[in-house]
N, C-alpha and C positions, 0 to 999 in steps of 0.2 A: 765531214771531219769527225774525229773522236770527241767525246765529251771533254776530255782533257784539253784538246786543242781549241775548243770553242771559248773556254774561259782562260783569261790571262793569269799570270801568277799574282798580279796585284789584286785583281778582282777576286780570285780564289781566296787570297789571304784576307781581303777586306770583307767579303760577303759570304763566301762559301767554305772554302777549305779551312780557313782559320776557325770556323765555328764547328765544322763537321769532322775535323781530323781525329778528334778523340773518339767520336762515334764509329768512324771507319776502322780505326785500329781495334776498337772493342769488338767489332763484328768479325774481324779476321784473325785476331790474336788470342792464343790460349791465355788464360788469366793466371796460370800457375807455371812456374819455371820447372823444367825437368829436374828430378831429384836423383842423387847418386847414392849408392850404398858404400859407405866409407870402408867397410870390411872387404869389398871387392875391388876398390880402386887402388892403383899402384901409388906408392908414395912419390911425391913430387920433390922431396927435399928433406933435409934434416928437420926434426921436430924443433919447434921454437919454444922458448920459455915465455909463457903468457905474462909473467911478471916483469919481463924486461923488454918485450916487443911492444911497440905502440899499436893499439887496437885500430884496425881499419874501420872506416865508416860502414855501418851495417846497411846493407841494401834492403830497401823496403820491398814487400811482395809486389809482384807485377799487378795483381788485382787491385791493390791499394792505389798504386800510381794511376792505373786506368780509371778508377772511380773518381779520383781527384780531377783527372783530365776531362772526364765527361761533365762533372759538376761545373768546372771552370768554363768549359765550352758553352754550356747552357747559360751560365750567368753572362758571359760575353755576348751571346746572341740576344739575350733579353735587353741588354743595354744598347746595343747597336740598333736593334729593331728591324731594319731592312735596308735594301740598297738606296732607297730614297734619302735616308739620313746619312748614309755614307757619302753620297754625291753632293750633299748640302754642306757648304763650308761653315755656316753658322751652327748647324746641328753637330758637326764634328767638334767644333770648338766647345760647345756646351757639354758634349759627351766625353771629351778627352780625359777629364779627371777620373772618370770611372773606367774608361776603356783601357788606358795605358797600364794600370796595375794588373788588370786581368790578363791583358795580352802578354805582359812580361811573365806573369805566373804560368800562363799556358806554355810559353816557350820553354821555361825552365822545366816544366813537367815533361814536355816532349823530349828534352835533352836527357832527363832522368830515365824515360822509357827506353831510350836507345841503349841503356846499359844491359838490356835483355836481348840476347841474340835473335830471338824470334820476332823482334820488333824492327830490327835493322832493315832499312829499305822501305818501310811502311810509314815512317814518320820523318818529316823534314822540318826541323825547328826553324830553319831560315825562312820558311814561308810566312812566319809571323813578322818578319822585318818590314814587309810592305805595309802591313796594318799599323805597326808601331810608327813607321815613317809618315804614313798618311795622317795619323793623329798627333804628329808634332814631336816625336822623340828625337831630339837633336843628337843624342849619343849614337843612335842607330844610323843617323844620316852621316855622321863623321866616320863611323866604321865602314859603311857602304862606299863612301867616297874613297877611303883608303884602299879598300879591296878592289874597287873599279879601276884604280890606277895601275893595277898589276896585270898579269896575263893569266890565261887559262879559263876553265869553266867557272870557277868562283868569281873571277873578275867579270865575265860575261853576265852571270846571273845578277851581280850587283848593278851593272850598267842597265840591264833591262828593268830591274826593280825600280831604280831611280827614275827612269824614263816613264814607266807606267804611273808611278805616283805623281810625278810632275804633271802628267797629262790629266790625271784625275783631279788634281788641285787647281788646274788652270781655270782662269776666270773669263778668258776670251779666246777667239779663234786664233789670234796671232800667237798666243802662248801654246796652244795645242799644236799648231803647225810647227813651232820651234821644237817641241818635244818629238814630233814625227820626224823632223829633219835629223835629230840626234839618233833616232831609231834607224833611219835609213842609212846613216853613216856606219852604225854598228852592223847592219845587215850586209853592207858591201864588203865588210871584212870577215863576215861569218856566214857565208852563203849557204852552208849545209847544216846550220844549227836549228834543231827542232825547237829549242827554247825561243829563238828569235821568231820562228813561225808562229808559235803559240802567243807571243806578245802581239804580233800583228792581228791575229784572230781576236784577241781580247779587246784591243783598242777599237777595232772596227765595229764591235758589237755594243759599245757604250752609247748611252742615249745622247751624250753631247757631241757625238761624231756626226758632223754635217757633211754636205757634199764636198766642200773644199778639203776637209780632213780626209774623207774617204778617198778622194782622188790622189792626194799626196801619199797615203798609205799604199794605194795601188801601184803608184810609180815605184816606190821603194821595194815592194814585194817582188817585182819582176826579176830581181837578181837571185832570189832564193832558189835552191835546188833540192831535189828529193821528192819522195812520194807525198809526204805531208805538205810540202810546199806547193805541189801541183794541185792538191785538193783545196788548199787555201785559195789559190788563184782561180780555180773553177768556181768556188763559192763567191769570191769577189765579183766574178763576171756575172753570176746570176743576180747578185744584189745590185750591181750596176744597171743591169737591164730592167730590174724591177723599179729602181729609182727613176730611170728614164721614162718608163711607162707611166709612173705616177705623176711625173712632172708634165708629161703631155696631157694627161687627163685634167690636171689642174688648169693648164693653159686653155684647153677646150672649154672647160666649165666657165672660166673667166670670160671667154669670148662670146658666150651665149647671151643673147639679149634677154633681159628680164621680161617675164610675161606681163602683158599690158592688161590693165583693169578696164572693164567696160565703163564708158562714161556715165556718170550719174545723170539721171533725167531731172 
């Protein structure tokens, strides 16, 4: 599967994409917007009187926006530290006061960057929603709930984000299975969605996904269609075989009699 498919939206937002989005855009995007020669450009309308027309907000140079995005991304990465802190409820609670302002700032910068045509399609501010939700932003939860109640791609993205974060925040197997059941219901109604496929791929790769969760994910993924879905199913089959072989090895090792020590004379 592709690198994108291996990581779910939530994980990407919480651990990877949320921290690297600025760097990725910086690597692929020119830092200066194309200039035009006013003497050769056709007039788009009658001249306005600067003393009577309200001044439009001046757009910052793209290089300045990208620099702020990179700085904020680095600061956010320093606070989060690594996946082990993201997956730890106590660590998230301790870090939330620092993470949330930086995540909100980063989302605002990503929205600002979208004002430049060459950035369109390379930055998705909504990928920050999972991180904000994971660290307890109730306003984002309300927005996602409202969006999820609708139809279309935005509603589907909101549903999968909520499911992913609920799974990440779950404290026991029952809660994780409930999140998977919600995903399976979404999959049944969106069998050809790559977004749903990516969500399955992300959840199955998480460290808290045990045999019960993996089996439930496998059951739900069977309805998915398309090339990416077939690759997911193949990967699941390989993981299933590896887990079975590992279980057999553990059983064999447990059944071996411990070596006896020679009797002391």
